[in-house]
N, CA, C and O of each residue as an XYZ file, in Angstrom:
796
protein
N      -3.903    -13.740    -12.052
C      -3.095    -12.700    -10.697
C      -2.883    -13.470     -9.702
O      -3.166    -14.668     -9.705
N      -2.378    -12.875     -8.783
C      -1.755    -13.917     -7.802
C      -2.282    -13.013     -6.588
O      -2.898    -11.973     -6.819
N      -2.024    -13.436     -5.334
C      -2.534    -12.964     -3.990
C      -1.024    -12.698     -3.201
O      -0.163    -13.572     -3.106
N      -0.900    -11.384     -2.688
C       0.511    -11.156     -2.474
C       0.167    -10.639     -0.822
O      -0.649     -9.781     -0.488
N       1.066    -11.458      0.066
C       0.883    -10.626      1.492
C       1.340     -9.198      1.584
O       0.630     -8.193      1.624
N       2.530     -9.275      1.609
C       3.587     -8.200      1.314
C       3.090     -6.755      0.434
O       3.121     -6.905     -0.787
N       2.708     -5.593      0.854
C       2.390     -4.162      0.853
C       3.310     -3.676     -0.638
O       4.531     -3.644     -0.486
N       2.829     -3.351     -1.875
C       3.754     -3.102     -2.752
C       4.017     -1.564     -2.650
O       3.042     -0.905     -2.288
N       4.963     -1.008     -2.862
C       5.217      0.577     -3.161
C       5.658      0.673     -4.237
O       6.491     -0.151     -4.614
N       5.160      1.896     -5.216
C       5.269      1.956     -6.553
C       5.319      3.218     -6.530
O       5.020      3.641     -5.414
N       5.712      4.497     -7.710
C       5.555      5.455     -7.358
C       4.615      6.526     -7.823
O       4.499      7.682     -7.418
N       3.934      5.846     -8.818
C       2.648      6.688     -9.394
C       1.564      5.745     -9.499
O       1.590      4.535     -9.275
N       0.572      6.503     -9.889
C      -0.838      5.770     -9.912
C      -1.211      5.161    -10.921
O      -2.265      4.526    -10.910
N      -0.410      5.232    -12.009
C      -0.347      4.635    -13.305
C      -0.051      3.178    -12.881
O      -0.709      2.165    -13.115
N       1.257      3.349    -12.112
C       1.662      2.041    -11.828
C       0.816      1.326    -11.097
O       0.523      0.131    -11.146
N       0.523      2.030    -10.540
C      -0.398      1.078     -9.149
C      -1.791      0.226    -10.502
O      -2.062     -0.974    -10.556
N      -2.413      1.386    -11.418
C      -3.524      0.896    -11.855
C      -2.944     -0.739    -12.814
O      -3.637     -1.757    -12.824
N      -1.978     -0.657    -13.321
C      -1.309     -1.549    -13.805
C      -0.902     -2.827    -12.754
O      -1.056     -4.028    -12.975
N      -0.575     -2.456    -12.058
C      -0.172     -3.438    -11.000
C      -1.305     -4.110    -10.386
O      -0.936     -5.083     -9.728
N      -2.969     -3.855    -10.378
C      -4.014     -3.475     -9.828
C      -4.297     -5.218    -11.008
O      -4.989     -6.208    -10.770
N      -3.508     -4.925    -12.081
C      -4.210     -6.191    -13.204
C      -4.109     -7.525    -13.192
O      -4.754     -8.505    -13.564
N      -2.364     -7.077    -12.255
C      -1.285     -8.340    -12.324
C      -1.724     -8.815    -10.616
O      -2.183     -9.956    -10.582
N      -1.664     -8.265     -9.530
C      -1.563     -8.946     -8.273
C      -2.254     -8.893     -7.616
O      -2.445     -7.690     -7.443
N      -3.106     -9.628     -6.801
C      -3.585     -8.944     -5.454
C      -3.226     -8.417     -4.098
O      -3.184     -9.214     -3.161
N      -2.987     -7.269     -3.925
C      -2.329     -6.537     -2.654
C      -2.458     -5.261     -2.243
O      -3.140     -4.392     -2.786
N      -1.879     -5.172     -1.401
C      -1.936     -3.500     -0.838
C      -0.690     -2.693     -1.969
O       0.523     -2.881     -2.072
N      -1.403     -1.981     -2.526
C      -0.352     -1.244     -3.257
C      -0.573      0.179     -3.027
O      -1.623      0.780     -3.253
N       0.741      0.771     -2.459
C       0.909      2.330     -1.861
C       1.888      3.058     -2.459
O       3.103      2.865     -2.421
N       1.088      4.162     -3.181
C       1.562      4.956     -4.228
C       2.640      6.352     -3.600
O       2.188      7.216     -2.848
N       3.787      6.336     -3.983
C       4.840      7.376     -3.107
C       4.838      8.392     -3.766
O       5.769      9.135     -3.454
N       3.938      8.921     -4.876
C       3.857      9.906     -5.540
C       4.977     10.788     -5.919
O       5.149     12.000     -5.793
N       5.698      9.824     -6.427
C       7.420     10.198     -7.197
C       7.863     10.272     -6.032
O       7.863      9.359     -5.207
N       8.421     11.780     -5.837
C       9.457     11.833     -5.017
C       8.940     12.652     -4.120
O       9.605     13.394     -3.397
N       7.592     12.542     -4.129
C       6.639     13.258     -2.780
C       6.825     12.495     -1.514
O       6.695     12.895     -0.357
N       7.107     11.492     -1.894
C       7.482     10.625     -0.115
C       8.350     11.033      0.468
O       8.168     11.152      1.679
N       9.531     11.391     -0.034
C      10.858     12.630      0.950
C      10.074     13.413      1.836
O      10.362     13.365      3.032
N       8.975     14.248      1.392
C       8.162     15.188      2.214
C       6.946     14.751      2.943
O       6.256     15.515      3.618
N       6.639     13.068      2.722
C       5.135     12.587      3.250
C       5.352     11.629      4.089
O       5.491     10.445      3.780
N       5.437     12.587      6.381
C       5.611     11.833      6.833
C       4.979     10.630      7.251
O       5.547      9.587      7.574
N       3.481     10.910      7.212
C       2.200     10.304      7.333
C       2.469      8.385      6.085
O       2.422      7.170      6.276
N       2.684      9.188      5.129
C       2.792      7.943      4.247
C       4.160      6.794      4.634
O       4.216      5.565      4.675
N       5.043      7.750      4.848
C       6.608      6.880      5.036
C       5.954      5.646      6.317
O       6.057      4.420      6.266
N       5.196      6.607      7.550
C       4.821      5.884      8.628
C       3.752      4.797      8.422
O       3.498      3.961      9.289
N       3.171      4.852      7.285
C       2.524      3.682      6.774
C       3.547      3.308      6.333
O       4.046      2.987      7.411
N       4.497      3.013      5.428
C       5.083      1.893      4.383
C       6.121      1.255      5.792
O       6.656      0.157      5.643
N       6.325      2.032      7.098
C       7.115      1.123      8.024
C       6.612      0.259      8.558
O       7.130     -0.841      8.747
N       5.189      0.699      8.995
C       3.535      0.160      9.473
C       3.867     -1.575      8.934
O       4.098     -2.623      9.538
N       3.735     -1.158      7.395
C       3.463     -2.613      6.487
C       5.034     -3.326      6.453
O       5.155     -4.532      6.240
N       6.198     -2.444      6.687
C       7.362     -3.233      6.850
C       7.333     -4.280      7.719
O       7.585     -5.446      7.417
N       7.032     -3.880      8.784
C       7.071     -4.511     10.052
C       5.687     -5.944     10.233
O       5.773     -7.002     10.857
N       4.488     -5.373      9.389
C       3.394     -6.223     10.180
C       3.592     -7.308      9.422
O       3.802     -8.460      9.803
N       3.489     -6.729      7.916
C       3.767     -7.871      6.458
C       4.288     -7.748      5.894
O       3.852     -8.310      4.890
N       5.661     -7.055      5.589
C       6.426     -7.045      4.555
C       6.402     -5.765      3.725
O       5.498     -4.975      3.995
N       7.225     -5.452      2.794
C       7.041     -4.394      1.755
C       7.653     -5.130      0.422
O       8.346     -6.091      0.755
N       7.604     -4.993     -0.599
C       8.230     -4.609     -1.551
C       8.102     -3.548     -2.625
O       7.072     -3.068     -3.099
N       9.482     -3.262     -2.931
C       9.377     -1.725     -3.329
C       9.748     -2.185     -5.240
O      10.655     -2.952     -5.562
N       9.161     -1.758     -5.858
C       8.745     -1.597     -7.212
C       9.043     -0.857     -8.014
O       8.259     -0.716     -8.952
N      10.520      0.072     -7.988
C       9.870      1.480     -8.647
C      10.726      1.213    -10.075
O      11.336      0.160    -10.259
N      10.688      2.369    -11.115
C      11.059      2.094    -12.712
C      12.542      2.122    -12.368
O      13.016      2.378    -11.262
N      13.096      1.869    -13.303
C      14.688      1.144    -13.663
C      15.477      2.379    -14.063
O      16.522      2.122    -14.661
N      15.190      3.739    -13.852
C      15.424      4.816    -14.181
C      16.061      5.582    -13.012
O      15.729      5.307    -11.859
N      17.127      6.701    -13.324
C      17.655      7.080    -11.892
C      16.603      7.806    -10.594
O      16.793      7.850     -9.379
N      15.312      8.391    -11.536
C      14.994      8.683    -10.299
C      14.087      7.873     -9.266
O      13.560      8.295     -8.236
N      14.043      6.404     -9.903
C      13.043      5.010     -9.561
C      14.290      4.597     -8.622
O      13.952      3.925     -7.647
N      15.529      4.847     -8.723
C      16.697      4.534     -8.044
C      16.984      4.764     -6.571
O      17.319      4.032     -5.640
N      16.622      6.587     -6.769
C      16.765      8.019     -5.668
C      15.509      6.785     -4.793
O      15.604      5.971     -3.875
N      14.869      7.058     -5.323
C      13.161      6.531     -4.270
C      13.453      5.139     -3.440
O      13.294      4.901     -2.243
N      13.930      4.314     -4.497
C      13.833      3.012     -4.075
C      14.875      2.889     -2.314
O      14.595      2.283     -1.280
N      16.337      3.950     -2.755
C      17.262      3.927     -2.168
C      16.945      4.814     -0.805
O      17.461      4.613      0.294
N      16.114      5.696     -1.082
C      15.202      6.779      0.292
C      14.599      5.885      1.117
O      14.798      5.895      2.331
N      13.436      4.636      0.238
C      12.422      3.583      1.428
C      13.472      3.040      1.984
O      13.213      3.048      3.188
N      14.727      2.470      1.795
C      14.968      1.072      2.093
C      16.105      1.975      3.153
O      16.937      1.391      3.847
N      15.997      3.038      3.126
C      17.196      3.631      4.302
C      16.313      4.269      5.512
O      16.780      4.540      6.618
N      14.947      4.466      5.115
C      14.216      4.778      5.642
C      13.568      4.040      6.855
O      13.389      4.625      7.923
N      13.196      2.638      6.641
C      12.924      1.376      6.897
C      13.839      1.153      7.820
O      14.875      1.058      7.162
N      14.104      1.010      8.928
C      14.791      0.735      9.511
C      14.457     -1.153     10.024
O      15.380     -1.966     10.071
N      13.000     -1.517     10.350
C      12.402     -2.617     11.160
C      11.871     -3.352     10.121
O      11.634     -2.774      9.061
N      11.609     -4.711     10.264
C      10.783     -5.295      9.223
C      11.399     -5.511      7.943
O      12.428     -4.874      7.716
N      10.875     -6.440      6.900
C      11.478     -6.878      5.962
C      10.768     -5.880      4.962
O       9.665     -5.333      4.981
N      12.450     -5.845      3.571
C      12.165     -4.913      2.998
C      12.306     -5.796      1.621
O      13.432     -6.289      1.681
N      11.669     -6.213      0.414
C      11.935     -7.154     -0.844
C      12.290     -6.387     -2.108
O      11.439     -5.565     -2.451
N      13.189     -6.472     -2.740
C      13.259     -5.774     -4.001
C      12.739     -6.278     -5.455
O      13.211     -7.312     -5.927
N      11.939     -5.665     -6.028
C      11.494     -6.235     -7.468
C      12.049     -4.998     -8.656
O      11.835     -3.786     -8.653
N      12.701     -5.705     -9.469
C      13.608     -5.150    -10.793
C      13.018     -5.127    -11.474
O      12.086     -5.895    -11.234
N      12.901     -4.552    -12.541
C      12.231     -4.564    -13.637
C      13.354     -4.318    -14.569
O      14.095     -3.375    -14.289
N      13.585     -4.973    -15.570
C      14.660     -4.949    -16.970
C      14.818     -3.461    -17.361
O      13.987     -2.599    -17.075
N      15.561     -3.320    -17.801
C      15.468     -2.030    -18.825
C      15.041     -1.963    -19.985
O      15.804     -2.054    -20.947
N      13.611     -1.773    -20.119
C      12.980     -1.541    -21.497
C      12.916     -0.807    -22.289
O      11.848     -0.314    -21.929
N      13.278     -0.051    -23.477
C      13.249      1.173    -24.282
C      11.875      1.284    -24.826
O      11.331      0.266    -25.254
N      11.198      2.549    -24.853
C       9.869      3.052    -25.587
C       9.485      3.593    -24.443
O      10.162      4.019    -23.507
N       7.917      3.517    -24.654
C       7.052      4.925    -24.763
C       5.740      4.341    -24.163
O       5.165      3.543    -24.903
N       5.083      4.625    -22.799
C       3.943      4.669    -22.594
C       2.923      4.916    -23.610
O       3.168      5.744    -24.486
N       1.709      4.240    -23.595
C       0.665      4.735    -24.640
C       0.271      6.027    -24.138
O       0.401      6.850    -25.044
N      -0.080      6.460    -23.261
C      -0.686      7.209    -22.173
C       0.505      8.800    -22.920
O      -0.034      9.876    -23.178
N       1.787      8.622    -23.097
C       2.179      9.727    -23.094
C       2.882     10.406    -24.288
O       3.557      9.608    -24.938
N       2.893     11.336    -24.621
C       3.099     11.791    -25.997
C       4.669     11.915    -26.793
O       4.930     12.262    -27.945
N       6.030     11.262    -25.098
C       6.729     11.141    -25.682
C       7.650     10.345    -25.010
O       7.067     10.089    -23.957
N       8.823      9.753    -24.976
C       9.389      8.865    -23.659
C      10.184      9.600    -22.723
O      10.548     10.773    -22.815
N      10.483      8.503    -21.510
C      11.124      9.572    -20.438
C      12.301     10.428    -20.540
O      12.752     10.588    -21.674
N      12.811     10.937    -19.679
C      14.521     11.156    -19.922
C      15.169     10.515    -20.014
O      16.112     10.974    -20.658
N      15.350      9.276    -19.652
C      16.226      8.240    -19.979
C      15.853      7.185    -20.812
O      16.607      6.221    -20.943
N      14.249      7.279    -21.681
C      13.928      6.457    -22.672
C      13.384      4.877    -22.158
O      13.214      3.898    -22.884
N      13.179      4.972    -20.705
C      13.011      3.614    -20.395
C      11.099      3.237    -20.084
O      10.219      4.091    -19.980
N      11.008      2.458    -20.041
C       9.464      2.233    -19.945
C       9.279      2.188    -18.116
O       9.917      1.349    -17.481
N       8.525      2.989    -17.544
C       8.222      2.916    -16.280
C       7.524      1.423    -16.328
O       7.328      0.680    -17.289
N       7.218      1.260    -14.899
C       6.550      0.210    -14.493
C       5.157     -0.157    -15.240
O       4.740     -1.271    -15.556
N       4.621      0.995    -15.409
C       2.974      0.992    -16.215
C       3.494      0.298    -17.546
O       3.172     -0.862    -17.801
N       4.187      0.933    -18.261
C       4.034     -0.046    -19.527
C       4.933     -0.872    -19.602
O       5.636     -0.767    -20.607
N       5.254     -1.912    -18.689
C       6.089     -2.844    -18.556
C       5.191     -4.477    -18.779
O       4.658     -4.950    -17.775
N       5.124     -4.966    -19.634
C       4.331     -5.984    -19.957
C       4.067     -7.140    -18.430
O       4.788     -7.681    -17.592
N       3.047     -7.087    -18.650
C       2.055     -7.787    -17.110
C       3.021     -9.445    -16.697
O       3.266     -9.874    -15.569
N       3.388    -10.062    -18.008
C       4.520    -11.185    -18.035
C       5.730    -11.150    -17.393
O       6.365    -11.978    -16.740
N       5.900    -10.083    -17.699
C       7.357     -9.599    -17.370
C       7.426     -9.197    -15.939
O       8.347     -9.516    -15.187
N       6.278     -8.396    -15.573
C       6.174     -8.214    -14.094
C       6.014     -8.818    -13.377
O       6.314     -8.604    -12.203
N       5.266    -10.191    -13.987
C       4.864    -11.524    -13.042
C       6.327    -12.257    -12.792
O       6.564    -12.833    -11.730
N       7.458    -12.164    -14.068
C       8.415    -12.793    -13.946
C       9.644    -12.334    -13.046
O      10.474    -13.018    -12.446
N       9.460    -10.669    -13.167
C      10.375    -10.141    -12.051
C      10.014    -10.229    -10.414
O      10.903    -10.104     -9.571
N       8.627    -10.456    -10.062
C       8.512    -10.868     -8.988
C       8.860    -11.841     -8.752
O       9.321    -11.712     -7.618
N       9.059    -13.455     -9.235
C       8.870    -14.913     -9.094
C      10.586    -14.947     -9.104
O      11.059    -15.865     -8.433
N      11.643    -13.981     -9.840
C      12.771    -13.362     -9.871
C      13.316    -13.416     -8.692
O      14.202    -14.186     -8.323
N      12.411    -12.018     -7.675
C      13.027    -12.032     -6.376
C      12.421    -12.513     -5.055
O      12.450    -11.999     -3.936
N      11.742    -13.893     -5.599
C      11.435    -14.436     -5.052
C       9.832    -14.784     -4.429
O       9.426    -15.815     -3.894
N       9.304    -13.837     -4.647
C       7.963    -13.586     -4.069
C       6.857    -13.833     -4.976
O       6.586    -13.399     -6.096
N       6.204    -14.776     -4.063
C       5.273    -15.799     -5.133
C       3.819    -15.865     -4.323
O       3.595    -15.266     -3.271
N       2.915    -16.686     -5.006
C       1.490    -16.414     -4.279
C       1.227    -16.685     -2.570
O       1.873    -17.515     -1.931
N       0.235    -15.880     -2.031
C       0.635    -16.245     -0.904
C      -0.905    -17.129     -0.544
O      -1.812    -17.228     -1.372
N      -0.949    -17.670      0.739
C      -2.344    -18.556      1.093
C      -3.260    -17.861      1.299
O      -4.313    -18.450      1.544
N      -3.284    -16.183      1.294
C      -4.450    -15.258      1.833
C      -5.770    -15.896      0.922
O      -5.447    -16.174     -0.233
N      -7.032    -16.132      1.233
C      -7.894    -17.040      0.986
C      -9.268    -15.926      1.248
O      -9.470    -15.163      2.193
N      -9.996    -16.158      0.143
C     -11.614    -15.197      0.103
C     -11.316    -13.620      0.163
O     -10.261    -13.010      0.340
N     -12.763    -13.143     -0.070
C     -12.788    -11.855      0.315
C     -12.126    -11.223      1.535
O     -11.735    -12.075      2.333
N     -11.873     -9.849      1.930
C     -11.338     -9.319      3.077
C     -12.319     -9.344      3.835
O     -13.421     -9.247      3.296
N     -12.259     -9.465      5.156
C     -13.084     -9.353      6.007
C     -14.176     -8.316      6.177
O     -15.406     -8.361      6.196
N     -13.027     -7.123      6.325
C     -13.486     -5.208      7.089
C     -13.769     -4.983      5.435
O     -13.099     -5.413      4.496
N     -14.914     -4.215      5.412
C     -15.444     -3.821      4.118
C     -15.433     -2.205      4.214
O     -14.731     -1.751      5.117
N     -15.979     -1.475      3.565
C     -16.621     -0.213      3.451
C     -17.922     -0.284      4.421
O     -18.133      0.559      5.294
N     -18.821     -1.465      4.143
C     -19.846     -1.819      5.008
C     -19.685     -2.105      6.510
O     -20.577     -1.953      7.344
N     -18.559     -2.494      6.726
C     -18.207     -3.162      8.196
C     -17.697     -1.433      8.720
O     -17.693     -1.276      9.941
N     -17.363     -0.429      8.020
C     -17.310      1.139      8.799
C     -17.765      1.644      8.673
O     -17.315      2.754      8.960
N     -19.392      1.637      8.040
C     -20.516      2.321      7.797
C     -21.053      1.576      9.313
O     -21.118      2.423     10.203
N     -21.350      0.509      9.661
C     -22.066     -0.190     10.869
C     -21.516     -0.104     11.904
O     -22.283     -0.251     12.857
N     -20.023      0.156     12.272
C     -19.670      0.256     13.270
C     -19.202      2.416     13.084
O     -18.220      2.956     13.594
N     -20.024      2.944     12.436
C     -19.731      4.212     12.705
C     -18.460      5.060     12.624
O     -18.077      5.998     13.323
N     -17.922      4.451     11.567
C     -16.768      5.239     10.839
C     -16.678      5.712      9.741
O     -15.777      6.478      9.400
N     -17.715      5.276      8.935
C     -17.957      6.210      7.313
C     -19.474      6.721      7.866
O     -19.960      6.571      8.987
N     -19.925      7.246      6.914
C     -21.398      8.273      6.790
C     -21.816      8.581      7.794
O     -23.027      8.428      7.956
N     -21.208      9.004      8.620
C     -21.889      9.553      9.924
C     -21.320     10.956     10.198
O     -20.353     11.292      9.515
N     -21.841     11.892     11.193
C     -21.994     13.094     11.360
C     -20.398     12.903     12.341
O     -19.540     13.737     12.051
N     -20.156     12.240     13.044
C     -19.305     11.758     13.517
C     -17.723     10.921     13.162
O     -16.696     10.775     13.824
N     -18.018     10.618     12.199
C     -17.078      9.569     11.735
C     -16.086     10.029     11.743
O     -15.552     10.115     12.849
N     -15.541     10.411     10.875
C     -14.126     11.232     10.731
C     -13.000     11.242     11.893
O     -11.810     10.926     11.866
N     -13.880     11.753     12.974
C     -13.252     11.617     13.686
C     -13.310     10.349     15.016
O     -12.546      9.891     15.866
N     -14.381     10.206     14.666
C     -13.979      8.146     15.235
C     -13.293      7.603     14.271
O     -13.358      6.417     14.593
N     -12.555      7.654     13.116
C     -11.492      7.091     12.633
C     -10.299      7.837     13.110
O      -9.405      7.015     13.310
N      -9.955      8.889     13.343
C      -9.072      9.425     13.476
C      -8.414      8.954     14.682
O      -7.255      8.542     14.711
N      -9.464      9.057     16.012
C      -9.445      8.426     17.387
C      -9.248      6.777     17.205
O      -8.409      6.342     17.994
N      -9.756      5.913     16.459
C      -9.414      4.356     16.159
C      -7.683      4.325     15.414
O      -6.831      3.480     15.692
N      -7.587      4.972     14.868
C      -6.165      5.403     14.152
C      -4.851      5.616     15.417
O      -3.832      4.981     15.688
N      -5.334      6.521     15.826
C      -4.102      6.749     17.100
C      -4.440      5.748     18.039
O      -3.575      5.261     18.767
N      -5.284      5.499     18.072
C      -5.416      4.168     19.173
C      -4.448      2.767     18.636
O      -3.585      2.104     19.212
N      -4.903      2.709     17.595
C      -3.817      1.446     16.679
C      -2.593      2.224     16.555
O      -1.650      1.475     16.301
N      -2.222      3.569     16.648
C      -0.579      3.435     16.222
C      -0.425      3.600     14.870
O       0.640      3.439     14.274
N      -1.938      4.063     14.151
C      -1.837      4.495     12.549
C      -1.753      5.759     12.219
O      -2.151      6.631     12.992
N      -1.094      6.108     10.737
C      -1.028      7.246     10.415
C      -2.434      8.094     10.371
O      -3.471      7.461     10.170
N      -2.475      9.249     10.522
C      -3.855      9.891     10.885
C      -4.253     10.438      9.657
O      -5.307     11.057      9.805
N      -3.736     10.466      8.224
C      -4.395     10.621      7.303
C      -4.548      9.843      6.283
O      -4.260     10.207      5.143
N      -5.136      8.395      6.638
C      -5.656      7.564      6.204
C      -6.859      7.787      5.673
O      -7.791      8.244      6.334
N      -6.958      7.390      4.065
C      -8.145      7.616      3.671
C      -9.248      6.492      4.369
O      -8.679      5.797      5.210
N     -10.450      6.225      4.225
C     -11.058      5.255      4.403
C     -11.106      4.379      3.858
O     -11.768      3.462      4.344
N     -10.286      4.135      2.262
C     -10.221      2.772      2.094
C      -8.883      2.288      2.134
O      -8.673      1.077      2.052
N      -7.921      3.142      2.257
C      -6.268      2.992      3.078
C      -6.676      2.276      4.654
O      -6.195      1.284      5.201
N      -7.607      3.088      5.045
C      -7.659      2.294      6.723
C      -8.551      0.698      6.194
O      -8.094     -0.343      6.665
N      -9.237      0.643      5.661
C      -9.494     -0.858      5.419
C      -8.463     -1.945      5.007
O      -8.339     -3.011      5.609
N      -7.936     -1.675      4.220
C      -6.568     -2.084      3.797
C      -6.018     -2.749      5.016
O      -6.053     -3.966      5.198
N      -5.414     -1.711      5.992
C      -4.768     -1.816      6.765
C      -5.575     -2.447      8.008
O      -5.196     -3.458      8.600
N      -6.250     -2.025      8.192
C      -7.318     -2.801      9.225
C      -7.493     -4.554      8.893
O      -7.578     -5.545      9.619
N      -7.493     -4.369      7.680
C      -7.114     -6.446      7.060
C      -6.518     -6.869      7.593
O      -6.845     -7.882      8.210
N      -5.068     -6.245      7.683
C      -3.748     -6.510      7.708
C      -3.798     -6.926      9.508
O      -2.994     -7.777      9.886
N      -4.560     -6.424     10.333
C      -4.274     -6.102     11.537
C      -5.460     -7.437     12.369
O      -5.006     -8.303     13.117
N      -6.724     -7.341     12.081
C      -7.645     -8.245     12.893
C      -9.043     -8.059     11.876
O      -9.246     -7.146     11.075
N      -9.842     -9.127     12.160
C     -11.258     -9.268     11.917
C     -12.313     -8.173     12.086
O     -12.190     -7.176     12.798
N     -13.184     -8.444     11.462
C     -14.091     -7.525     12.081
C     -14.724     -7.674     12.881
O     -15.464     -6.735     13.174
N     -14.784     -8.764     13.575
C     -15.392     -9.220     14.629
C     -14.278     -8.207     16.004
O     -14.695     -7.513     16.931
N     -13.210     -8.436     15.711
C     -12.518     -7.805     16.873
C     -12.264     -6.147     16.529
O     -11.883     -5.459     17.476
N     -12.408     -5.667     15.565
C     -12.496     -4.710     14.885
C     -13.527     -3.999     15.620
O     -13.155     -3.261     16.532
N     -15.014     -4.128     15.312
C     -15.936     -4.214     16.480
C     -15.695     -4.595     17.914
O     -16.353     -4.194     18.875
N     -14.952     -5.194     17.934
C     -14.942     -5.486     20.326
C     -14.106     -3.562     20.186
O     -14.475     -2.691     20.973
N     -13.396     -3.368     19.460
C     -12.237     -2.154     19.541
C     -12.808     -0.922     19.364
O     -12.404      0.190     19.705
N     -13.824     -1.271     18.772
C     -14.515      0.116     18.664
C     -15.106      0.405     19.703
O     -14.960      1.478     20.290
N     -15.933     -0.623     20.105
C     -16.841     -0.824     21.149
C     -16.029     -0.543     22.492
O     -16.684      0.281     23.132
N     -14.802     -0.915     23.219
C     -13.899     -0.582     23.808
C     -13.748      0.881     23.994
O     -13.786      1.522     25.045
N     -13.550      1.334     22.645
C     -13.242      2.968     22.630
C     -14.351      4.019     22.996
O     -14.239      5.148     23.473
N     -15.698      3.134     22.543
C     -16.846      4.364     22.776
C     -16.862      4.117     24.112
O     -16.956      5.099     24.848
N     -16.767      2.625     24.783
C     -16.855      2.924     26.327
C     -16.360      3.674     26.895
O     -16.992      4.171     27.828
N     -15.288      4.033     26.682
C     -14.046      4.773     27.498
C     -14.110      5.962     27.294
O     -13.665      6.803     28.075
N     -14.913      6.321     25.750
C     -14.914      7.836     25.639
C     -15.884      8.284     27.015
O     -15.575      8.968     27.991
N     -17.007      7.693     26.710
C     -18.480      7.715     27.573
C     -18.155      7.713     29.339
O     -18.954      8.179     30.151
N     -16.922      7.138     29.684
C     -16.737      6.668     30.955
C     -17.414      5.199     31.173
O     -17.120      4.765     32.287
N     -17.938      4.636     30.692
C     -18.094      3.451     31.325
C     -17.543      2.264     31.741
O     -18.228      1.448     32.357
């Protein structure tokens, strides 16, 4: 498994599951053409493009090309890299029949071929070491999860940091780990609470 600094954009949840067995990275799912109507997720992709860079890894069929083209056109700033999988014809194990074009999607591509595609695109292992600094426990300890006011507090923090409002707690953890340490997060939450209470 290789660690990749850039956020990786894939089409579906099964693509994400497959990729999680190959790379350690933030992986964002477009839900197919759902990205065309999802302003919040597009804002998150733009954020990552500017902060860490993004890697677009869509299927090699016409739908995948449309999604790739849409994202490339929608991201005006930051770094966008493309990883292309070869045309491999076949059927994913979970499906009863092949896709319309008969090509395997990302979920059906062999792990070694996926790694080779990353290498061919010039994307290699990062220097990121150790476990993420900000965890679910960090959010709980700071009152950002598990409390009666946690959801409102998270939304307030997301607004303060210029992040999309509809992030799940898990997605928020991934984003925060690209922005700051647990200590810096605690200080930010402390300042936010002080301002709220007029201290």
